[in-house]
N, CA and C atoms as a LAMMPS dump frame, in Angstrom:
ITEM: TIMESTEP
0
ITEM: NUMBER OF ATOMS
624
ITEM: BOX BOUNDS ff ff ff
-5.0000000000000000e+02 5.0000000000000000e+02
-5.0000000000000000e+02 5.0000000000000000e+02
-5.0000000000000000e+02 5.0000000000000000e+02
ITEM: ATOMS id mol type element x y z
1 1 1 N 52.725 -105.025 306.025
2 1 2 C 53.429 -105.805 305.002
3 1 3 C 54.593 -106.565 305.607
4 2 1 N 55.368 -105.844 306.448
5 2 2 C 56.514 -106.494 307.093
6 2 3 C 56.041 -107.637 307.973
7 3 1 N 54.899 -107.425 308.68
8 3 2 C 54.36 -108.48 309.547
9 3 3 C 53.968 -109.69 308.713
10 4 1 N 53.375 -109.456 307.551
11 4 2 C 52.965 -110.555 306.68
12 4 3 C 54.182 -111.341 306.19
13 5 1 N 55.248 -110.625 305.794
14 5 2 C 56.46 -111.297 305.315
15 5 3 C 57.104 -112.115 306.423
16 6 1 N 57.162 -111.524 307.636
17 6 2 C 57.758 -112.24 308.762
18 6 3 C 56.956 -113.485 309.09
19 7 1 N 55.633 -113.372 309.084
20 7 2 C 54.787 -114.522 309.373
21 7 3 C 54.977 -115.613 308.332
22 8 1 N 55.111 -115.229 307.069
23 8 2 C 55.309 -116.196 305.995
24 8 3 C 56.642 -116.913 306.155
25 9 1 N 57.693 -116.145 306.522
26 9 2 C 59.012 -116.74 306.722
27 9 3 C 58.999 -117.738 307.875
28 10 1 N 58.354 -117.367 308.987
29 10 2 C 58.285 -118.265 310.142
30 10 3 C 57.505 -119.53 309.798
31 11 1 N 56.417 -119.386 309.054
32 11 2 C 55.618 -120.546 308.666
33 11 3 C 56.43 -121.487 307.795
34 12 1 N 57.221 -120.906 306.878
35 12 2 C 58.051 -121.731 305.997
36 12 3 C 59.118 -122.461 306.799
37 13 1 N 59.718 -121.77 307.79
38 13 2 C 60.746 -122.388 308.621
39 13 3 C 60.159 -123.54 309.427
40 14 1 N 58.971 -123.344 309.992
41 14 2 C 58.331 -124.399 310.773
42 14 3 C 58.014 -125.598 309.885
43 15 1 N 57.492 -125.317 308.699
44 15 2 C 57.143 -126.4 307.78
45 15 3 C 58.378 -127.185 307.375
46 16 1 N 59.479 -126.468 307.118
47 16 2 C 60.728 -127.14 306.748
48 16 3 C 61.243 -127.988 307.896
49 17 1 N 61.145 -127.428 309.14
50 17 2 C 61.653 -128.148 310.295
51 17 3 C 60.868 -129.407 310.592
52 18 1 N 59.577 -129.427 310.202
53 18 2 C 58.737 -130.58 310.494
54 18 3 C 58.744 -131.61 309.374
55 19 1 N 59.329 -131.268 308.236
56 19 2 C 59.317 -132.162 307.078
57 19 3 C 60.316 -133.289 307.268
58 20 1 N 59.907 -134.496 306.988
59 20 2 C 60.797 -135.645 307.119
60 20 3 C 61.787 -135.689 305.971
61 21 1 N 63.044 -135.974 306.288
62 21 2 C 64.053 -136.11 305.238
63 21 3 C 63.813 -137.374 304.416
64 22 1 N 62.957 -138.256 304.91
65 22 2 C 62.644 -139.497 304.194
66 22 3 C 61.335 -139.38 303.397
67 23 1 N 60.842 -138.159 303.249
68 23 2 C 59.55 -137.953 302.598
69 23 3 C 59.534 -138.462 301.16
70 24 1 N 60.688 -138.42 300.477
71 24 2 C 60.733 -138.796 299.071
72 24 3 C 60.835 -140.285 298.797
73 25 1 N 60.882 -141.11 299.842
74 25 2 C 61.007 -142.549 299.631
75 25 3 C 59.762 -143.12 298.955
76 26 1 N 59.997 -143.979 297.959
77 26 2 C 58.906 -144.634 297.239
78 26 3 C 58.909 -146.123 297.584
79 27 1 N 57.823 -146.611 298.153
80 27 2 C 57.743 -148.015 298.569
81 27 3 C 57.818 -148.954 297.368
82 28 1 N 58.627 -150.004 297.531
83 28 2 C 58.746 -151.051 296.518
84 28 3 C 58.149 -152.325 297.116
85 29 1 N 56.866 -152.545 296.846
86 29 2 C 56.152 -153.648 297.486
87 29 3 C 56.651 -155.013 297.032
88 30 1 N 57.29 -155.08 295.873
89 30 2 C 57.739 -156.367 295.347
90 30 3 C 59.086 -156.804 295.914
91 31 1 N 59.841 -155.882 296.485
92 31 2 C 61.184 -156.197 296.975
93 31 3 C 61.128 -156.794 298.379
94 32 1 N 62.088 -157.655 298.674
95 32 2 C 62.159 -158.323 299.965
96 32 3 C 63.263 -157.704 300.833
97 33 1 N 62.982 -157.43 302.116
98 33 2 C 63.989 -156.799 302.97
99 33 3 C 65.107 -157.732 303.424
100 34 1 N 64.938 -159.052 303.29
101 34 2 C 65.893 -159.998 303.87
102 34 3 C 67.291 -159.909 303.273
103 35 1 N 67.435 -159.261 302.129
104 35 2 C 68.751 -159.224 301.478
105 35 3 C 69.82 -158.579 302.36
106 36 1 N 69.419 -157.719 303.292
107 36 2 C 70.439 -157.045 304.102
108 36 3 C 71.105 -157.986 305.105
109 37 1 N 70.54 -159.146 305.333
110 37 2 C 71.143 -160.065 306.297
111 37 3 C 72.535 -160.512 305.843
112 38 1 N 72.822 -160.445 304.548
113 38 2 C 74.136 -160.828 304.054
114 38 3 C 75.243 -159.911 304.576
115 39 1 N 74.877 -158.726 305.074
116 39 2 C 75.872 -157.767 305.547
117 39 3 C 76.147 -157.881 307.053
118 40 1 N 75.481 -158.805 307.739
119 40 2 C 75.754 -159.003 309.168
120 40 3 C 77.206 -159.468 309.331
121 41 1 N 78.045 -158.748 310.077
122 41 2 C 79.454 -159.127 310.207
123 41 3 C 79.617 -160.518 310.825
124 42 1 N 80.56 -161.271 310.296
125 42 2 C 80.814 -162.633 310.764
126 42 3 C 81.949 -162.615 311.792
127 43 1 N 81.712 -161.951 312.913
128 43 2 C 82.732 -161.854 313.95
129 43 3 C 82.98 -163.235 314.57
130 44 1 N 84.251 -163.553 314.793
131 44 2 C 84.603 -164.789 315.486
132 44 3 C 85.442 -164.467 316.716
133 45 1 N 86.605 -163.897 316.47
134 45 2 C 87.483 -163.446 317.551
135 45 3 C 88.199 -162.21 317.017
136 46 1 N 87.418 -161.149 316.784
137 46 2 C 87.849 -160.007 315.989
138 46 3 C 88.225 -158.843 316.89
139 47 1 N 89.383 -158.245 316.604
140 47 2 C 89.922 -157.17 317.443
141 47 3 C 89.974 -155.866 316.649
142 48 1 N 89.541 -154.787 317.301
143 48 2 C 89.584 -153.456 316.7
144 48 3 C 90.279 -152.484 317.641
145 49 1 N 91.067 -151.562 317.077
146 49 2 C 91.48 -150.398 317.854
147 49 3 C 90.309 -149.429 317.882
148 50 1 N 90.117 -148.749 318.995
149 50 2 C 88.917 -147.937 319.187
150 50 3 C 89.275 -146.519 319.618
151 51 1 N 88.565 -145.569 319.025
152 51 2 C 88.625 -144.176 319.436
153 51 3 C 87.202 -143.726 319.732
154 52 1 N 86.967 -143.25 320.943
155 52 2 C 85.622 -142.841 321.365
156 52 3 C 85.674 -141.393 321.833
157 53 1 N 84.837 -140.555 321.24
158 53 2 C 84.731 -139.152 321.642
159 53 3 C 83.321 -138.881 322.121
160 54 1 N 83.214 -138.474 323.389
161 54 2 C 81.925 -138.136 323.99
162 54 3 C 82.04 -136.733 324.563
163 55 1 N 81.321 -135.772 323.963
164 55 2 C 81.418 -134.349 324.313
165 55 3 C 82.903 -133.959 324.402
166 56 1 N 83.406 -133.649 325.593
167 56 2 C 84.804 -133.221 325.716
168 56 3 C 85.74 -134.353 326.13
169 57 1 N 85.228 -135.562 326.227
170 57 2 C 86.024 -136.678 326.722
171 57 3 C 86.46 -137.586 325.57
172 58 1 N 87.642 -138.146 325.705
173 58 2 C 88.186 -139.046 324.689
174 58 3 C 88.671 -140.326 325.358
175 59 1 N 88.28 -141.456 324.79
176 59 2 C 88.752 -142.761 325.252
177 59 3 C 89.355 -143.498 324.071
178 60 1 N 90.405 -144.246 324.339
179 60 2 C 90.982 -145.082 323.291
180 60 3 C 91.321 -146.44 323.888
181 61 1 N 91.386 -147.437 323.035
182 61 2 C 91.702 -148.77 323.526
183 61 3 C 91.439 -149.809 322.465
184 62 1 N 90.975 -150.969 322.897
185 62 2 C 90.725 -152.092 322.005
186 62 3 C 89.335 -152.657 322.271
187 63 1 N 88.657 -152.998 321.199
188 63 2 C 87.352 -153.66 321.286
189 63 3 C 87.483 -155.068 320.722
190 64 1 N 87.104 -156.046 321.524
191 64 2 C 87.112 -157.445 321.093
192 64 3 C 85.671 -157.911 320.914
193 65 1 N 85.391 -158.481 319.745
194 65 2 C 84.088 -159.096 319.481
195 65 3 C 84.321 -160.584 319.292
196 66 1 N 83.789 -161.361 320.22
197 66 2 C 84.078 -162.796 320.254
198 66 3 C 82.79 -163.604 320.118
199 67 1 N 82.803 -164.548 319.198
200 67 2 C 81.677 -165.461 319.029
201 67 3 C 81.763 -166.552 320.087
202 68 1 N 80.703 -166.695 320.886
203 68 2 C 80.675 -167.661 321.971
204 68 3 C 80.107 -169.001 321.474
205 69 1 N 80.308 -170.088 322.219
206 69 2 C 79.802 -171.412 321.792
207 69 3 C 78.302 -171.466 321.567
208 70 1 N 77.529 -170.615 322.268
209 70 2 C 76.067 -170.607 322.089
210 70 3 C 75.62 -169.622 321.011
211 71 1 N 76.579 -169.137 320.2
212 71 2 C 76.335 -168.196 319.094
213 71 3 C 76.07 -166.768 319.552
214 72 1 N 76.234 -166.48 320.84
215 72 2 C 76.18 -165.103 321.31
216 72 3 C 77.463 -164.37 320.904
217 73 1 N 77.379 -163.029 320.866
218 73 2 C 78.552 -162.202 320.617
219 73 3 C 78.895 -161.454 321.902
220 74 1 N 80.113 -161.638 322.368
221 74 2 C 80.612 -160.926 323.556
222 74 3 C 81.458 -159.74 323.076
223 75 1 N 81.175 -158.562 323.593
224 75 2 C 81.838 -157.335 323.174
225 75 3 C 82.49 -156.685 324.384
226 76 1 N 83.815 -156.577 324.347
227 76 2 C 84.573 -156.027 325.476
228 76 3 C 85.417 -154.858 324.986
229 77 1 N 85.327 -153.733 325.697
230 77 2 C 86.131 -152.546 325.403
231 77 3 C 87.052 -152.287 326.583
232 78 1 N 88.368 -152.281 326.327
233 78 2 C 89.375 -152.053 327.374
234 78 3 C 90.461 -151.151 326.822
235 79 1 N 91.212 -150.502 327.727
236 79 2 C 92.326 -149.694 327.235
237 79 3 C 93.545 -150.58 326.978
238 80 1 N 94.628 -149.956 326.487
239 80 2 C 95.811 -150.723 326.1
240 80 3 C 96.478 -151.432 327.279
241 81 1 N 96.19 -150.98 328.508
242 81 2 C 96.769 -151.588 329.705
243 81 3 C 95.884 -152.698 330.268
244 82 1 N 94.738 -152.935 329.628
245 82 2 C 93.857 -154.012 330.076
246 82 3 C 92.74 -153.573 331.01
247 83 1 N 92.65 -152.247 331.291
248 83 2 C 91.571 -151.755 332.149
249 83 3 C 90.263 -151.794 331.364
250 84 1 N 89.261 -152.494 331.864
251 84 2 C 88.02 -152.721 331.137
252 84 3 C 87.031 -151.588 331.36
253 85 1 N 86.477 -151.067 330.265
254 85 2 C 85.437 -150.041 330.333
255 85 3 C 84.047 -150.672 330.382
256 86 1 N 83.798 -151.632 329.498
257 86 2 C 82.52 -152.33 329.552
258 86 3 C 82.635 -153.698 328.894
259 87 1 N 81.674 -154.541 329.242
260 87 2 C 81.615 -155.921 328.759
261 87 3 C 80.141 -156.232 328.504
262 88 1 N 79.769 -156.332 327.224
263 88 2 C 78.379 -156.558 326.836
264 88 3 C 78.245 -157.897 326.107
265 89 1 N 77.015 -158.366 326.034
266 89 2 C 76.748 -159.594 325.287
267 89 3 C 75.406 -159.477 324.557
268 90 1 N 75.384 -159.993 323.332
269 90 2 C 74.152 -160.093 322.543
270 90 3 C 73.953 -161.56 322.19
271 91 1 N 72.809 -162.122 322.565
272 91 2 C 72.585 -163.523 322.228
273 91 3 C 72.224 -163.647 320.746
274 92 1 N 72.008 -164.859 320.28
275 92 2 C 71.778 -165.094 318.855
276 92 3 C 70.507 -164.427 318.344
277 93 1 N 69.592 -164.072 319.265
278 93 2 C 68.359 -163.38 318.879
279 93 3 C 68.466 -161.868 319.042
280 94 1 N 69.66 -161.397 319.435
281 94 2 C 69.875 -159.965 319.59
282 94 3 C 69.575 -159.417 320.962
283 95 1 N 69.195 -160.264 321.928
284 95 2 C 68.912 -159.79 323.287
285 95 3 C 70.2 -159.371 323.984
286 96 1 N 70.137 -158.271 324.703
287 96 2 C 71.314 -157.615 325.275
288 96 3 C 71.479 -157.937 326.761
289 97 1 N 72.751 -158.174 327.167
290 97 2 C 73.086 -158.352 328.579
291 97 3 C 74.292 -157.486 328.914
292 98 1 N 74.189 -156.722 329.99
293 98 2 C 75.321 -155.94 330.493
294 98 3 C 76.029 -156.767 331.559
295 99 1 N 77.244 -157.221 331.26
296 99 2 C 78.018 -157.954 332.254
297 99 3 C 78.803 -157.014 333.161
298 100 1 N 79.286 -155.897 332.582
299 100 2 C 80.077 -154.963 333.381
300 100 3 C 80.152 -153.631 332.646
301 101 1 N 80.166 -152.541 333.421
302 101 2 C 80.495 -151.225 332.893
303 101 3 C 81.04 -150.403 334.053
304 102 1 N 82.025 -149.557 333.789
305 102 2 C 82.632 -148.788 334.877
306 102 3 C 81.577 -147.863 335.492
307 103 1 N 81.69 -147.582 336.792
308 103 2 C 80.654 -146.794 337.481
309 103 3 C 80.346 -145.45 336.824
310 104 1 N 81.365 -144.74 336.301
311 104 2 C 81.12 -143.434 335.684
312 104 3 C 80.22 -143.531 334.46
313 105 1 N 80.216 -144.697 333.806
314 105 2 C 79.399 -144.881 332.611
315 105 3 C 78.115 -145.641 332.897
316 106 1 N 77.968 -146.118 334.116
317 106 2 C 76.84 -146.989 334.441
318 106 3 C 75.58 -146.17 334.724
319 107 1 N 75.129 -145.484 333.701
320 107 2 C 73.889 -144.712 333.751
321 107 3 C 72.949 -145.279 332.696
322 108 1 N 71.683 -145.367 333.015
323 108 2 C 70.731 -146.017 332.111
324 108 3 C 70.768 -145.447 330.698
325 109 1 N 70.78 -144.108 330.501
326 109 2 C 70.819 -143.582 329.131
327 109 3 C 72.099 -143.963 328.387
328 110 1 N 73.235 -144.014 329.107
329 110 2 C 74.504 -144.37 328.477
330 110 3 C 74.489 -145.825 328.026
331 111 1 N 74.059 -146.706 328.923
332 111 2 C 74.015 -148.14 328.594
333 111 3 C 73.049 -148.386 327.441
334 112 1 N 71.896 -147.728 327.487
335 112 2 C 70.902 -147.901 326.415
336 112 3 C 71.459 -147.432 325.08
337 113 1 N 72.143 -146.285 325.083
338 113 2 C 72.716 -145.752 323.841
339 113 3 C 73.77 -146.69 323.279
340 114 1 N 74.685 -147.137 324.132
341 114 2 C 75.741 -148.042 323.672
342 114 3 C 75.156 -149.358 323.159
343 115 1 N 74.179 -149.902 323.875
344 115 2 C 73.604 -151.181 323.467
345 115 3 C 72.907 -151.056 322.114
346 116 1 N 72.212 -149.954 321.89
347 116 2 C 71.53 -149.747 320.615
348 116 3 C 72.521 -149.492 319.487
349 117 1 N 73.585 -148.758 319.774
350 117 2 C 74.599 -148.485 318.75
351 117 3 C 75.236 -149.773 318.244
352 118 1 N 75.666 -150.621 319.166
353 118 2 C 76.342 -151.846 318.746
354 118 3 C 75.358 -152.868 318.174
355 119 1 N 74.097 -152.78 318.565
356 119 2 C 73.09 -153.643 317.938
357 119 3 C 72.966 -153.317 316.45
358 120 1 N 73.086 -152.038 316.096
359 120 2 C 73.074 -151.658 314.685
360 120 3 C 74.261 -152.274 313.947
361 121 1 N 75.427 -152.28 314.594
362 121 2 C 76.626 -152.856 313.978
363 121 3 C 76.457 -154.352 313.735
364 122 1 N 75.877 -155.062 314.697
365 122 2 C 75.722 -156.514 314.56
366 122 3 C 74.729 -156.882 313.468
367 123 1 N 73.814 -155.974 313.174
368 123 2 C 72.921 -156.087 312.032
369 123 3 C 72.083 -157.37 312.068
370 124 1 N 71.298 -157.466 313.152
371 124 2 C 70.306 -158.539 313.257
372 124 3 C 68.94 -157.91 313.497
373 125 1 N 68.423 -157.173 312.51
374 125 2 C 67.172 -156.433 312.742
375 125 3 C 65.952 -157.333 312.723
376 126 1 N 64.904 -156.853 313.369
377 126 2 C 63.596 -157.501 313.298
378 126 3 C 62.934 -157.018 312.012
379 127 1 N 62.808 -157.906 311.052
380 127 2 C 62.278 -157.534 309.738
381 127 3 C 60.818 -157.924 309.549
382 128 1 N 60.158 -158.336 310.616
383 128 2 C 58.78 -158.825 310.472
384 128 3 C 57.833 -157.738 309.946
385 129 1 N 58.101 -156.478 310.291
386 129 2 C 57.25 -155.392 309.82
387 129 3 C 58.002 -154.464 308.857
388 130 1 N 59.145 -154.915 308.378
389 130 2 C 59.973 -154.076 307.511
390 130 3 C 59.448 -154.07 306.073
391 131 1 N 59.806 -153.024 305.35
392 131 2 C 59.501 -152.956 303.921
393 131 3 C 60.665 -152.282 303.205
394 132 1 N 60.622 -152.33 301.883
395 132 2 C 61.678 -151.751 301.065
396 132 3 C 61.155 -150.499 300.372
397 133 1 N 61.99 -149.463 300.35
398 133 2 C 61.661 -148.243 299.615
399 133 3 C 62.889 -147.82 298.805
400 134 1 N 62.684 -146.909 297.892
401 134 2 C 63.789 -146.476 297.02
402 134 3 C 63.786 -144.964 296.857
403 135 1 N 65.002 -144.436 296.662
404 135 2 C 65.152 -143.012 296.378
405 135 3 C 66.545 -142.771 295.805
406 136 1 N 66.619 -142.033 294.702
407 136 2 C 67.891 -141.627 294.096
408 136 3 C 68.846 -142.789 293.88
409 137 1 N 68.321 -143.91 293.401
410 137 2 C 69.168 -145.055 293.084
411 137 3 C 69.621 -145.862 294.284
412 138 1 N 69.085 -145.567 295.465
413 138 2 C 69.43 -146.324 296.67
414 138 3 C 68.212 -147.115 297.148
415 139 1 N 68.517 -148.218 297.809
416 139 2 C 67.489 -149.128 298.33
417 139 3 C 67.478 -149.019 299.847
418 140 1 N 66.317 -148.732 300.439
419 140 2 C 66.157 -148.54 301.874
420 140 3 C 65.319 -149.693 302.438
421 141 1 N 65.903 -150.468 303.344
422 141 2 C 65.095 -151.393 304.124
423 141 3 C 64.661 -150.632 305.373
424 142 1 N 63.368 -150.461 305.532
425 142 2 C 62.809 -149.635 306.6
426 142 3 C 62.247 -150.555 307.677
427 143 1 N 62.905 -150.565 308.841
428 143 2 C 62.492 -151.419 309.948
429 143 3 C 61.946 -150.541 311.077
430 144 1 N 60.654 -150.613 311.378
431 144 2 C 60.067 -149.756 312.415
432 144 3 C 60.664 -150.025 313.795
433 145 1 N 60.824 -148.955 314.57
434 145 2 C 61.265 -149.043 315.959
435 145 3 C 60.248 -148.295 316.825
436 146 1 N 60.5 -148.277 318.114
437 146 2 C 59.562 -147.655 319.049
438 146 3 C 59.371 -146.166 318.781
439 147 1 N 60.463 -145.465 318.384
440 147 2 C 60.385 -144.01 318.235
441 147 3 C 60.71 -143.534 316.824
442 148 1 N 60.741 -144.43 315.87
443 148 2 C 61.052 -144.032 314.502
444 148 3 C 61.274 -145.254 313.641
445 149 1 N 62.38 -145.241 312.888
446 149 2 C 62.735 -146.371 312.036
447 149 3 C 64.244 -146.558 312.039
448 150 1 N 64.676 -147.768 311.727
449 150 2 C 66.053 -148.016 311.325
450 150 3 C 66.055 -148.2 309.814
451 151 1 N 66.98 -147.519 309.154
452 151 2 C 67.093 -147.598 307.701
453 151 3 C 68.412 -148.274 307.346
454 152 1 N 68.319 -149.355 306.58
455 152 2 C 69.496 -150.078 306.103
456 152 3 C 69.612 -149.763 304.611
457 153 1 N 70.615 -149 304.246
458 153 2 C 70.657 -148.367 302.934
459 153 3 C 71.761 -149.009 302.088
460 154 1 N 71.37 -149.498 300.925
461 154 2 C 72.293 -150.179 300.02
462 154 3 C 72.209 -149.539 298.635
463 155 1 N 73.025 -150.058 297.713
464 155 2 C 72.838 -149.705 296.314
465 155 3 C 71.528 -150.319 295.824
466 156 1 N 71.132 -149.993 294.613
467 156 2 C 69.814 -150.411 294.135
468 156 3 C 69.653 -151.922 294.048
469 157 1 N 70.782 -152.657 293.868
470 157 2 C 70.716 -154.112 293.725
471 157 3 C 70.997 -154.849 295.029
472 158 1 N 71.197 -154.118 296.116
473 158 2 C 71.489 -154.708 297.43
474 158 3 C 72.768 -155.557 297.388
475 159 1 N 73.803 -155.016 296.747
476 159 2 C 75.101 -155.696 296.728
477 159 3 C 76.142 -154.975 297.571
478 160 1 N 75.821 -153.755 298.027
479 160 2 C 76.762 -152.962 298.825
480 160 3 C 76.002 -152.236 299.921
481 161 1 N 76.41 -152.433 301.176
482 161 2 C 75.817 -151.7 302.296
483 161 3 C 76.493 -150.332 302.377
484 162 1 N 75.717 -149.285 302.233
485 162 2 C 76.286 -147.935 302.237
486 162 3 C 76.258 -147.273 303.609
487 163 1 N 75.176 -147.485 304.354
488 163 2 C 75.106 -146.919 305.699
489 163 3 C 73.851 -147.449 306.378
490 164 1 N 73.832 -147.288 307.696
491 164 2 C 72.653 -147.59 308.505
492 164 3 C 72.289 -146.311 309.239
493 165 1 N 71.01 -145.977 309.264
494 165 2 C 70.568 -144.783 309.969
495 165 3 C 69.467 -145.142 310.961
496 166 1 N 69.675 -144.719 312.198
497 166 2 C 68.617 -144.801 313.212
498 166 3 C 67.947 -143.44 313.241
499 167 1 N 66.627 -143.42 313.062
500 167 2 C 65.966 -142.131 312.892
501 167 3 C 64.899 -141.89 313.946
502 168 1 N 64.602 -140.597 314.117
503 168 2 C 63.383 -140.195 314.806
504 168 3 C 62.265 -140.212 313.763
505 169 1 N 61.181 -139.547 314.041
506 169 2 C 60.088 -139.504 313.065
507 169 3 C 60.472 -138.726 311.814
508 170 1 N 61.447 -137.805 311.926
509 170 2 C 61.714 -136.908 310.814
510 170 3 C 63.128 -136.983 310.245
511 171 1 N 64.112 -137.396 311.064
512 171 2 C 65.479 -137.279 310.572
513 171 3 C 66.382 -138.299 311.262
514 172 1 N 67.545 -138.6 310.651
515 172 2 C 68.471 -139.541 311.288
516 172 3 C 69.09 -138.943 312.543
517 173 1 N 69.274 -139.785 313.552
518 173 2 C 69.922 -139.349 314.788
519 173 3 C 71.244 -140.097 315.011
520 174 1 N 71.397 -141.273 314.392
521 174 2 C 72.644 -142.041 314.459
522 174 3 C 72.93 -142.58 313.06
523 175 1 N 74.196 -142.481 312.648
524 175 2 C 74.6 -143.048 311.364
525 175 3 C 75.738 -144.035 311.6
526 176 1 N 75.634 -145.211 310.997
527 176 2 C 76.647 -146.262 311.14
528 176 3 C 77.16 -146.633 309.754
529 177 1 N 78.484 -146.751 309.638
530 177 2 C 79.097 -147.187 308.392
531 177 3 C 80.001 -148.382 308.672
532 178 1 N 79.821 -149.437 307.899
533 178 2 C 80.671 -150.627 307.962
534 178 3 C 81.414 -150.691 306.627
535 179 1 N 82.722 -150.54 306.662
536 179 2 C 83.47 -150.352 305.419
537 179 3 C 84.464 -151.482 305.168
538 180 1 N 84.692 -151.741 303.877
539 180 2 C 85.77 -152.628 303.413
540 180 3 C 85.705 -154.006 304.06
541 181 1 N 84.654 -154.728 303.733
542 181 2 C 84.499 -156.097 304.243
543 181 3 C 85.616 -156.987 303.699
544 182 1 N 86.189 -157.79 304.586
545 182 2 C 87.151 -158.824 304.216
546 182 3 C 86.719 -160.122 304.884
547 183 1 N 86.369 -161.117 304.071
548 183 2 C 85.902 -162.404 304.6
549 183 3 C 84.733 -162.233 305.572
550 184 1 N 83.817 -161.35 305.213
551 184 2 C 82.609 -161.159 306.002
552 184 3 C 82.749 -160.238 307.201
553 185 1 N 83.915 -159.591 307.361
554 185 2 C 84.158 -158.723 308.526
555 185 3 C 84.599 -157.344 308.036
556 186 1 N 83.951 -156.27 308.482
557 186 2 C 84.369 -154.932 308.053
558 186 3 C 85.706 -154.535 308.666
559 187 1 N 86.555 -153.901 307.855
560 187 2 C 87.841 -153.425 308.364
561 187 3 C 87.685 -152.195 309.25
562 188 1 N 86.667 -151.397 308.988
563 188 2 C 86.444 -150.212 309.808
564 188 3 C 84.957 -150.032 310.08
565 189 1 N 84.675 -149.484 311.248
566 189 2 C 83.296 -149.255 311.694
567 189 3 C 83.228 -147.843 312.264
568 190 1 N 82.249 -147.073 311.832
569 190 2 C 82.057 -145.722 312.35
570 190 3 C 80.631 -145.57 312.851
571 191 1 N 80.495 -145.12 314.099
572 191 2 C 79.19 -144.813 314.697
573 191 3 C 79.19 -143.329 315.026
574 192 1 N 78.269 -142.592 314.438
575 192 2 C 78.24 -141.145 314.631
576 192 3 C 76.849 -140.699 315.048
577 193 1 N 76.761 -140.034 316.211
578 193 2 C 75.506 -139.424 316.643
579 193 3 C 75.41 -138.032 316.039
580 194 1 N 74.241 -137.697 315.533
581 194 2 C 74.083 -136.458 314.779
582 194 3 C 73.525 -135.31 315.609
583 195 1 N 73.003 -135.595 316.804
584 195 2 C 72.43 -134.536 317.642
585 195 3 C 73.393 -134.017 318.711
586 196 1 N 74.452 -134.772 318.98
587 196 2 C 75.457 -134.335 319.945
588 196 3 C 76.749 -135.088 319.646
589 197 1 N 77.851 -134.642 320.248
590 197 2 C 79.144 -135.232 319.936
591 197 3 C 79.317 -136.558 320.674
592 198 1 N 79.118 -137.629 319.963
593 198 2 C 79.335 -138.968 320.49
594 198 3 C 79.679 -139.842 319.291
595 199 1 N 80.958 -140.088 319.103
596 199 2 C 81.432 -140.835 317.943
597 199 3 C 82.303 -142.007 318.391
598 200 1 N 82.125 -143.13 317.723
599 200 2 C 82.938 -144.322 317.973
600 200 3 C 83.541 -144.755 316.647
601 201 1 N 84.866 -144.856 316.607
602 201 2 C 85.572 -145.272 315.404
603 201 3 C 86.386 -146.519 315.71
604 202 1 N 86.181 -147.58 314.93
605 202 2 C 86.876 -148.845 315.132
606 202 3 C 87.663 -149.192 313.869
607 203 1 N 88.904 -149.587 314.052
608 203 2 C 89.758 -150.012 312.943
609 203 3 C 90.3 -151.402 313.261
610 204 1 N 90.085 -152.334 312.35
611 204 2 C 90.456 -153.719 312.603
612 204 3 C 91.958 -153.877 312.792
613 205 1 N 92.317 -154.694 313.774
614 205 2 C 93.718 -154.995 314.062
615 205 3 C 93.997 -156.436 313.631
616 206 1 N 94.978 -156.612 312.781
617 206 2 C 95.356 -157.962 312.341
618 206 3 C 96.221 -158.602 313.419
619 207 1 N 95.793 -159.76 313.89
620 207 2 C 96.552 -160.453 314.93
621 207 3 C 97.767 -161.154 314.317
622 208 1 N 98.866 -161.115 315.03
623 208 2 C 100.115 -161.727 314.546
624 208 3 C 100.274 -163.137 315.13
């Protein structure tokens, strides 16, 4: 009897662990995913104070997002003394270029993670295979990726961006929040990894 109960408990745990948190989404075939493009930040020469926590390490400084003449976005992270940590660029189609990163961070997984995180912030998704789904009064634009989906989650009428989630097949692994838009630019940006401690917090700095 005890063996039967233990086996049942283990089976239930495995089933729960394999169940997708997005299982309850209901596809809305009539809705169009393009509405989320209105939430793409209109960065021109925008400065943020930055706090970055990676495992036991902490970095702080300033992040500049600058619109270039060819419509690319240049993203530079440096400390308050001007020491540069990295310098990235995304062209108008979202293609990524690494111009510089300090040697300690210049590892392929680190660069890939950072490039994907900030690509979510810029919000220029490939919507060619995307669809809309709904759950609990929220609207999900589901954009397929190589290893899962990106979910752009709004209110039911697509008037407020609530969060962006990068997911595996079953659950979110990165959550992004763009808060308090002013003239098309969010005042604060939060990037949080859910499988390990890697968080980026940006707060807009008003230039004098």
